[in-house]
C-alpha positions as CSV (number, residue, x, y, z in Angstrom):
1,X,5.9,-21.5,40.4
2,X,4.5,-20.0,43.4
3,X,0.9,-19.4,43.7
4,X,0.9,-16.8,46.8
5,X,-1.1,-13.4,46.0
6,X,-0.5,-10.5,47.7
7,X,-3.1,-9.0,49.8
8,X,-3.0,-5.2,48.6
9,X,-3.6,-6.6,45.1
10,X,-6.6,-8.6,46.1
11,X,-8.0,-5.6,48.0
12,X,-7.5,-3.8,44.6
13,X,-9.6,-6.3,42.7
14,X,-12.1,-6.5,45.1
15,X,-12.8,-2.7,45.2
16,X,-13.1,-2.9,41.2
17,X,-15.5,-5.4,41.4
18,X,-17.8,-3.4,44.1
19,X,-17.2,-0.3,41.8
20,X,-18.9,-2.1,38.9
21,X,-21.6,-3.6,41.0
22,X,-22.3,-0.4,42.4
23,X,-22.9,1.1,38.9
24,X,-25.0,-1.5,38.0
25,X,-27.1,-0.8,41.4
26,X,-27.1,2.9,40.6
27,X,-28.8,2.6,36.8
28,X,-31.0,-0.2,38.0
29,X,-33.4,2.8,39.6
30,X,-34.1,3.8,35.9
31,X,-35.0,0.4,34.4
32,X,-38.7,0.3,34.3
33,X,-39.1,-0.7,30.8
34,X,-37.6,-2.6,28.0
35,X,-36.7,0.6,25.8
36,X,-34.4,2.0,28.9
37,X,-32.9,-1.6,29.3
38,X,-32.0,-2.0,25.5
39,X,-31.2,1.5,24.4
40,X,-30.8,3.7,27.7
41,X,-33.6,6.1,26.1
42,X,-31.3,7.4,23.5
43,X,-29.5,9.4,26.2
44,X,-25.7,8.7,25.6
45,X,-23.3,11.1,24.1
46,X,-21.0,10.4,21.0
47,X,-17.7,10.6,23.1
48,X,-19.0,7.8,25.6
49,X,-20.3,5.4,22.8
50,X,-16.8,5.5,21.2
51,X,-15.3,4.5,24.3
52,X,-18.0,2.0,24.6
53,X,-17.2,0.5,21.3
54,X,-13.2,0.8,21.8
55,X,-13.5,-1.0,25.1
56,X,-15.6,-3.9,23.6
57,X,-12.8,-4.3,20.8
58,X,-10.1,-3.9,23.4
59,X,-11.2,-7.4,25.0
60,X,-9.0,-10.0,26.9
61,X,-8.3,-11.5,23.2
62,X,-6.5,-8.2,22.4
63,X,-4.5,-8.3,25.9
64,X,-3.5,-11.6,25.9
65,X,-3.9,-12.9,21.9
66,X,-1.8,-9.7,20.6
67,X,1.0,-10.1,22.6
68,X,1.3,-14.0,22.4
69,X,1.2,-13.9,18.5
70,X,4.0,-11.1,18.6
71,X,5.8,-13.3,21.1
72,X,5.3,-16.4,19.1
73,X,5.6,-15.2,15.3
74,X,5.4,-11.6,14.1
75,X,2.9,-8.8,13.5
76,X,1.1,-10.6,10.8
77,X,-2.2,-10.3,12.8
78,X,-1.8,-6.2,13.4
79,X,-3.0,-6.0,9.6
80,X,-6.4,-7.0,11.4
81,X,-6.3,-3.5,13.1
82,X,-5.1,-1.9,9.9
83,X,-8.6,-2.6,8.1
84,X,-10.8,-1.0,10.7
85,X,-10.9,2.2,9.0
86,X,-12.2,0.7,5.7
87,X,-15.0,-1.0,7.5
88,X,-15.5,2.0,9.7
89,X,-16.0,4.0,6.7
90,X,-18.5,1.8,5.0
91,X,-20.6,1.4,8.3
92,X,-20.5,5.1,9.3
93,X,-21.7,6.0,5.9
94,X,-24.3,3.5,4.9
95,X,-25.3,1.4,8.1
96,X,-25.8,4.0,10.7
97,X,-28.0,6.3,9.0
98,X,-30.2,3.3,7.9
99,X,-30.8,1.8,11.5
100,X,-31.3,5.3,12.8
101,X,-34.1,5.9,10.4
102,X,-35.5,2.9,10.6
103,X,-35.8,2.9,14.6
104,X,-35.9,-0.7,15.0
105,X,-33.6,-2.1,18.0
106,X,-33.1,-5.7,16.6
107,X,-30.6,-5.6,13.3
108,X,-32.4,-8.8,12.2
109,X,-36.1,-7.4,11.7
110,X,-34.8,-6.2,8.4
111,X,-34.1,-9.2,7.0
112,X,-37.5,-10.8,7.8
113,X,-39.1,-7.9,5.9
114,X,-36.7,-8.3,3.0
115,X,-36.7,-12.2,2.8
116,X,-39.0,-13.8,5.3
117,X,-38.7,-14.9,9.1
118,X,-36.2,-17.8,7.8
119,X,-33.7,-15.1,6.9
120,X,-34.2,-13.3,10.6
121,X,-34.1,-16.5,12.5
122,X,-30.6,-17.6,10.4
123,X,-28.9,-14.4,11.1
124,X,-30.3,-14.5,14.8
125,X,-28.9,-17.9,15.4
126,X,-25.1,-17.0,13.8
127,X,-25.2,-13.6,16.2
128,X,-25.9,-15.8,19.1
129,X,-23.5,-18.4,18.3
130,X,-20.8,-15.4,17.7
131,X,-21.9,-14.1,21.0
132,X,-21.3,-17.4,22.6
133,X,-17.8,-17.6,21.1
134,X,-16.4,-14.5,21.7
135,X,-17.6,-14.6,25.2
136,X,-16.4,-18.2,25.5
137,X,-12.8,-17.1,24.2
138,X,-12.9,-14.3,26.7
139,X,-13.8,-16.3,29.7
140,X,-10.9,-18.6,28.7
141,X,-8.5,-15.7,28.4
142,X,-9.1,-14.3,31.7
143,X,-9.2,-17.7,33.5
144,X,-5.9,-18.5,31.7
145,X,-4.2,-15.3,33.4
146,X,-5.8,-15.6,36.4
147,X,-4.6,-19.3,36.9
148,X,-1.3,-18.3,36.1
149,X,-1.1,-15.5,38.5
150,X,-2.8,-17.0,41.4
151,X,-2.9,-21.1,40.6
152,X,-6.9,-20.8,41.2
153,X,-8.9,-23.3,39.1
154,X,-9.7,-22.0,35.7
155,X,-13.5,-23.4,36.3
156,X,-13.7,-21.5,39.3
157,X,-12.5,-18.2,37.9
158,X,-14.9,-18.6,34.8
159,X,-18.2,-19.1,37.3
160,X,-17.2,-16.4,39.6
161,X,-16.3,-13.8,37.1
162,X,-19.5,-14.9,35.0
163,X,-22.0,-14.5,38.1
164,X,-20.4,-10.8,38.7
165,X,-21.0,-9.8,35.1
166,X,-24.6,-11.3,34.8
167,X,-25.3,-9.7,38.1
168,X,-24.1,-5.5,37.1
169,X,-25.6,-6.4,33.3
170,X,-28.8,-7.6,34.6
171,X,-29.3,-4.5,37.3
172,X,-28.1,-1.8,35.4
173,X,-29.2,-2.8,31.5
174,X,-27.3,-0.8,28.8
175,X,-26.8,2.3,30.3
176,X,-24.8,0.6,33.1
177,X,-23.0,-1.5,30.4
178,X,-21.9,1.9,28.3
179,X,-20.9,3.9,31.3
180,X,-18.8,1.0,32.9
181,X,-17.0,0.6,29.5
182,X,-16.2,4.1,29.5
183,X,-14.6,3.3,33.1
184,X,-12.9,0.2,31.5
185,X,-11.6,1.8,28.5
186,X,-9.5,4.0,30.5
187,X,-8.4,1.5,33.2
188,X,-7.2,-0.8,30.2
189,X,-5.4,2.2,28.3
190,X,-3.4,2.9,32.0
191,X,-3.0,-0.7,32.2
192,X,-1.5,-1.0,28.7
193,X,1.1,1.6,29.0
194,X,1.9,0.5,32.7
195,X,3.2,-2.8,31.2
196,X,4.9,-1.3,28.4
197,X,6.6,1.2,30.9
198,X,7.7,-1.7,33.0
199,X,8.7,-3.7,29.8
200,X,10.7,-1.0,28.6
201,X,12.8,-0.2,31.8
202,X,13.6,-4.0,31.3
203,X,14.8,-3.7,27.8
204,X,15.7,-0.3,26.1
205,X,13.5,0.6,22.9
206,X,16.4,0.6,20.7
207,X,17.6,-3.0,21.8
208,X,13.9,-3.9,21.2
209,X,13.6,-2.6,17.6
210,X,17.3,-3.9,16.7
211,X,16.7,-7.4,17.8
212,X,13.0,-7.3,16.5
213,X,14.0,-6.3,13.0
214,X,17.1,-8.9,12.9
215,X,14.5,-11.7,13.5
216,X,11.7,-10.3,11.4
217,X,9.3,-10.1,14.3
218,X,7.9,-6.9,12.9
219,X,6.9,-8.5,9.6
220,X,3.3,-7.8,8.5
221,X,3.4,-11.1,6.3
222,X,4.1,-11.8,3.0
223,X,2.5,-9.4,0.5
224,X,2.2,-11.7,-2.6
225,X,-1.5,-12.4,-3.7
226,X,-1.7,-15.8,-1.7
227,X,-4.7,-16.9,-0.1
228,X,-3.4,-20.3,0.9
229,X,-1.4,-18.8,3.7
230,X,-1.7,-15.9,6.3
231,X,-0.2,-13.4,4.2
232,X,-1.0,-9.6,4.4
233,X,-3.9,-9.9,2.1
234,X,-5.4,-12.9,3.8
235,X,-5.6,-11.0,7.3
236,X,-6.3,-7.8,5.7
237,X,-9.6,-9.2,3.7
238,X,-10.5,-11.3,6.9
239,X,-9.8,-8.0,9.1
240,X,-12.3,-5.8,6.8
241,X,-15.3,-8.4,6.7
242,X,-15.2,-9.1,10.6
243,X,-14.8,-5.4,11.3
244,X,-18.1,-5.1,8.7
245,X,-20.1,-7.6,10.7
246,X,-18.9,-5.8,13.9
247,X,-20.1,-2.4,12.6
248,X,-22.6,-3.0,10.2
249,X,-24.8,-6.0,11.2
250,X,-23.9,-7.0,14.8
251,X,-26.3,-6.5,17.3
252,X,-24.2,-5.7,19.8
253,X,-23.0,-2.5,17.8
254,X,-26.5,-1.6,16.1
255,X,-28.2,-1.7,19.6
256,X,-25.9,0.8,20.9
257,X,-26.5,3.1,17.7
258,X,-29.8,3.9,19.0
259,X,-28.6,5.0,22.4
260,X,-26.6,8.0,20.9
261,X,-28.4,11.1,21.1
262,X,-28.5,11.7,17.2
263,X,-27.0,9.8,14.0
264,X,-24.1,12.3,13.9
265,X,-23.1,10.9,17.4
266,X,-23.6,7.1,16.3
267,X,-21.3,7.8,13.1
268,X,-18.7,9.3,15.2
269,X,-18.5,6.8,17.6
270,X,-17.4,4.5,15.1
271,X,-14.4,6.8,14.2
272,X,-13.4,7.5,17.9
273,X,-13.3,3.8,18.1
274,X,-11.1,3.6,15.4
275,X,-8.6,6.5,16.8
276,X,-8.5,4.8,20.0
277,X,-8.2,1.1,19.2
278,X,-5.5,1.3,16.5
279,X,-2.6,2.5,18.6
280,X,-3.4,0.6,21.3
281,X,-3.3,-2.8,19.3
282,X,0.1,-1.7,18.0
283,X,1.2,-0.9,21.7
284,X,0.1,-4.7,22.8
285,X,1.9,-6.0,19.6
286,X,5.2,-4.2,20.5
287,X,4.6,-5.6,24.2
288,X,4.8,-9.1,22.5
289,X,7.9,-8.2,20.7
290,X,9.3,-6.6,23.8
291,X,8.8,-9.6,26.0
292,X,10.5,-11.8,23.1
293,X,13.4,-9.9,23.1
294,X,13.8,-9.8,27.0
295,X,13.4,-13.3,27.3
296,X,16.1,-14.1,24.7
297,X,18.1,-11.9,26.5
298,X,17.2,-13.8,29.8
299,X,16.2,-17.3,28.9
300,X,16.6,-18.3,32.6
301,X,13.8,-16.3,33.8
302,X,11.5,-18.1,31.5
303,X,12.5,-21.7,32.0
304,X,9.8,-22.4,34.8
305,X,7.0,-21.3,32.5
306,X,8.3,-23.7,29.6
307,X,8.9,-26.5,31.6
308,X,5.3,-26.2,33.1
309,X,4.0,-25.8,29.7
310,X,5.7,-28.6,28.4
311,X,4.2,-31.0,31.1
312,X,0.6,-29.7,30.4
313,X,0.8,-30.1,26.6
314,X,2.8,-33.4,26.7
315,X,5.7,-31.7,24.5
316,X,9.3,-32.5,25.0
317,X,11.1,-29.0,26.6
318,X,13.7,-29.1,23.3
319,X,10.7,-29.3,21.0
320,X,8.9,-26.3,22.5
321,X,8.3,-23.2,20.2
322,X,7.6,-19.8,21.3
323,X,4.2,-20.1,19.6
324,X,3.3,-23.0,22.0
325,X,3.5,-20.9,25.3
326,X,2.8,-17.1,23.5
327,X,-0.5,-16.7,25.3
328,X,1.0,-17.3,28.6
329,X,4.0,-15.1,28.4
330,X,2.3,-11.7,29.4
331,X,0.5,-13.2,32.4
332,X,3.9,-14.9,33.7
333,X,5.7,-11.6,33.1
334,X,2.9,-9.7,35.2
335,X,3.4,-12.3,37.9
336,X,7.0,-12.3,38.4
337,X,7.9,-8.7,37.5
338,X,5.3,-6.4,38.5
339,X,5.6,-4.9,41.9
340,X,3.0,-5.5,44.5
341,X,-0.1,-2.8,43.9
342,X,0.6,-2.7,40.1
343,X,-0.3,-6.2,40.0
344,X,-3.9,-5.6,41.3
345,X,-4.2,-2.6,38.9
346,X,-3.2,-4.8,35.7
347,X,-5.5,-7.7,36.7
348,X,-8.4,-4.9,37.0
349,X,-7.4,-3.9,33.6
350,X,-7.7,-7.4,32.4
351,X,-11.0,-8.0,34.0
352,X,-12.2,-4.8,32.5
353,X,-11.1,-6.1,29.1
354,X,-13.1,-9.1,29.9
355,X,-16.3,-7.7,31.4
356,X,-16.8,-4.8,29.1
357,X,-17.2,-7.3,26.1
358,X,-19.2,-9.7,27.6
359,X,-21.4,-7.5,29.2
360,X,-22.8,-5.9,26.2
361,X,-22.8,-9.2,24.6
362,X,-25.3,-10.4,27.0
363,X,-27.4,-7.4,26.7
364,X,-27.4,-7.4,23.0
365,X,-28.3,-11.2,22.9
366,X,-31.2,-10.7,25.4
367,X,-32.5,-8.1,23.2
368,X,-32.3,-10.3,20.1
369,X,-34.3,-13.2,21.9
370,X,-36.9,-10.7,23.0
371,X,-37.1,-8.9,19.6
372,X,-37.0,-11.7,17.5
373,X,-37.9,-15.0,19.2
374,X,-40.2,-14.2,22.4
375,X,-42.4,-11.4,20.8
376,X,-42.9,-12.9,17.4
377,X,-43.6,-16.5,18.4
378,X,-44.2,-16.6,22.1
379,X,-46.0,-13.5,23.5
380,X,-46.6,-10.7,20.9
381,X,-48.7,-8.4,23.5
382,X,-46.2,-8.7,26.5
383,X,-46.7,-5.8,28.7
384,X,-43.8,-3.7,29.6
385,X,-43.0,-5.3,32.9
386,X,-43.0,-8.7,31.1
387,X,-40.6,-7.4,28.6
388,X,-37.9,-6.1,31.0
389,X,-38.4,-9.8,33.1
390,X,-37.8,-11.6,29.6
391,X,-34.6,-9.2,29.1
392,X,-33.4,-10.3,32.5
393,X,-33.8,-14.0,32.5
394,X,-32.4,-14.0,29.1
395,X,-29.2,-12.1,30.2
396,X,-28.7,-14.7,32.7
397,X,-29.1,-17.5,30.4
398,X,-26.8,-16.2,27.7
399,X,-24.2,-15.6,30.7
400,X,-24.6,-19.0,31.5
401,X,-24.0,-20.4,28.0
402,X,-21.0,-18.1,27.8
403,X,-19.5,-19.6,30.8
404,X,-20.1,-23.2,29.6
405,X,-18.4,-22.1,26.4
406,X,-15.6,-20.8,28.0
407,X,-15.0,-23.8,30.1
408,X,-15.1,-26.1,27.0
409,X,-12.4,-24.1,25.5
410,X,-9.9,-24.7,28.1
411,X,-6.8,-26.1,26.7
412,X,-6.8,-24.4,23.1
413,X,-3.3,-23.5,21.8
414,X,-3.9,-20.2,20.4
415,X,-6.3,-17.8,21.8
416,X,-6.5,-15.4,18.9
417,X,-6.5,-18.3,16.4
418,X,-9.1,-20.1,18.2
419,X,-11.4,-16.8,18.1
420,X,-10.5,-16.0,14.6
421,X,-11.6,-19.1,13.5
422,X,-15.0,-19.2,15.1
423,X,-15.9,-15.6,14.2
424,X,-15.1,-16.7,10.7
425,X,-17.5,-19.7,10.7
426,X,-20.4,-17.8,12.2
427,X,-20.1,-14.3,10.7
428,X,-19.9,-15.4,7.0
429,X,-23.7,-16.3,6.6
430,X,-24.8,-13.2,8.7
431,X,-22.6,-10.9,6.6
432,X,-23.3,-12.7,3.3
433,X,-27.2,-12.6,4.0
434,X,-27.4,-9.1,4.9
435,X,-25.4,-7.7,2.3
436,X,-27.6,-9.6,-0.5
437,X,-30.7,-7.7,1.2
438,X,-28.8,-4.5,1.3
439,X,-26.9,-4.2,-2.0
440,X,-29.6,-5.6,-4.2
441,X,-33.2,-5.0,-5.2
442,X,-34.0,-7.7,-7.8
443,X,-32.9,-10.8,-5.3
444,X,-36.1,-12.1,-4.0
445,X,-37.0,-14.8,-1.2
446,X,-36.1,-18.1,-3.1
447,X,-32.8,-16.8,-4.9
448,X,-31.9,-15.7,-1.2
449,X,-32.8,-19.2,0.5
450,X,-30.7,-20.9,-2.5
451,X,-27.7,-18.6,-1.7
452,X,-28.0,-19.1,2.0
453,X,-28.0,-23.2,1.5
454,X,-25.1,-22.8,-0.9
455,X,-23.3,-20.5,1.2
456,X,-23.7,-22.9,4.4
457,X,-22.3,-25.9,2.3
458,X,-19.2,-23.9,1.0
459,X,-18.7,-22.3,4.8
460,X,-18.7,-26.0,6.0
461,X,-16.4,-27.0,3.7
462,X,-14.0,-24.2,4.7
463,X,-14.5,-24.7,8.1
464,X,-14.4,-28.2,8.9
465,X,-11.5,-29.1,6.3
466,X,-10.0,-31.8,8.4
467,X,-13.4,-34.0,8.2
468,X,-12.8,-34.1,4.3
469,X,-10.8,-36.6,2.5
470,X,-7.4,-35.1,1.9
471,X,-8.3,-34.8,-2.0
472,X,-11.6,-33.1,-1.1
473,X,-10.3,-30.3,1.6
474,X,-10.1,-26.8,1.3
475,X,-6.5,-25.3,0.1
476,X,-7.5,-21.7,1.5
477,X,-6.2,-20.5,4.7
478,X,-8.9,-20.8,7.2
479,X,-9.5,-16.9,7.7
480,X,-10.5,-16.9,4.4
481,X,-13.7,-18.7,5.4
482,X,-15.6,-15.4,6.1
483,X,-14.4,-13.6,2.9
484,X,-15.3,-16.9,0.7
485,X,-18.4,-17.5,2.8
486,X,-19.8,-14.3,2.2
487,X,-18.9,-13.6,-1.5
488,X,-20.5,-16.9,-2.1
489,X,-24.0,-16.1,-0.7
490,X,-23.7,-12.8,-2.5
491,X,-22.6,-14.0,-5.7
492,X,-25.2,-16.8,-5.8
493,X,-27.9,-14.7,-4.6
494,X,-27.3,-12.4,-7.7
495,X,-26.6,-15.0,-10.2
496,X,-29.8,-16.8,-9.4
497,X,-32.0,-14.0,-9.3
498,X,-30.6,-13.0,-12.5
499,X,-31.8,-16.6,-14.0
500,X,-34.9,-16.7,-12.3
501,X,-38.1,-15.0,-14.1
502,X,-39.6,-12.0,-12.2
503,X,-42.9,-13.8,-11.3
504,X,-40.8,-16.6,-9.0
505,X,-39.2,-13.8,-7.4
């Protein structure tokens, strides 16, 4: 496989990076206090905020993971996207007004008021680990694609990309993050349409549909009530709980609700995100199916990729399945079939998919560090300049840890599977504890502590199934971790509170 990279495409990528850094420099002039850095002083219109959320959802995980899963299996993971409107309704109806009325930037301050400092610290730790997992997965995904296209070391790709994202996030704050995401959302959507157009020029639409139906590539999974395999209902429940975590308790989103001009704009932005993301998500799954049909018709064109993956993974070539190289198919197609000039635009779109999610993650994590660690425990009376300095240092630290996480993920089999497992592990406890405080009034500090401890044990049992003897292993599909973990914390808390005398609550 050649590793040459056209000069024109390289120039396009450099121009894109300079544009992002220029936006950061432009907004850096306004960042003279922590409020501007974290919430853009509440000046963001609802349409821009909706595009910002959409850009966060449309990450490198979608760009590579969705086509990879459709290529290697079917459309079962698309059910995750179908669950979004249900989570969006709950969040827009209940959570957004709650946060806007409280006027507290940190989502986890509410848990301290409800159950004590331990609850805030626990949820904050889950959030930070979720952000590190998300950033690491995206870093790995981008490195995987650029390595396939250029031959550059994945380690260097992660380091250079990470430094660029850290730089414009530190300079511009949340306002730069949102407006760069607006631009990135447009670039990513155009990139997806460009890929689809090129694929359709190689394989006709009717051919893709006919062949896909014959091989059950459009299947959404079994509809039987089975929670031990990846059925429609397992992915739907997983998607609902994860999207409820995103829209309802993830600091990454909650912080941006405060950037909106009013509550109506903040709620509307969630629905705009859903309207934008659902069809584009479907588009990426269709691209994966189209690539499967294309390479079934032209197996000689993908032989070089299969041979390289077999060597890298130590698998005999006859034993290699589409699932083994699904994540690399789209980068390989782009490298071998996209004309010069368009290649640079597509890589810029992929970089947009990575940078939007990671910049907002770094900013929100830094905000959590300031609001929930630094001010409560280290320096409660820090002045505005000190707070801004802490935010910038925390942004740099989170970016560096995200890069380390991404380097540690190099070699995972499936990008989407890796992210879903990590998200379920860290989101379960956070969502369960928050719902316990939000939905119930009787549950007090002690009952919540017991529920959280039981929940951690159940989540550990579900997540680390291979660490237990075979007779004690969880039989549930791994995506059920967030569902069972959340319901365990909620259920145990309610039951313990009812059994416990009120004076002990």
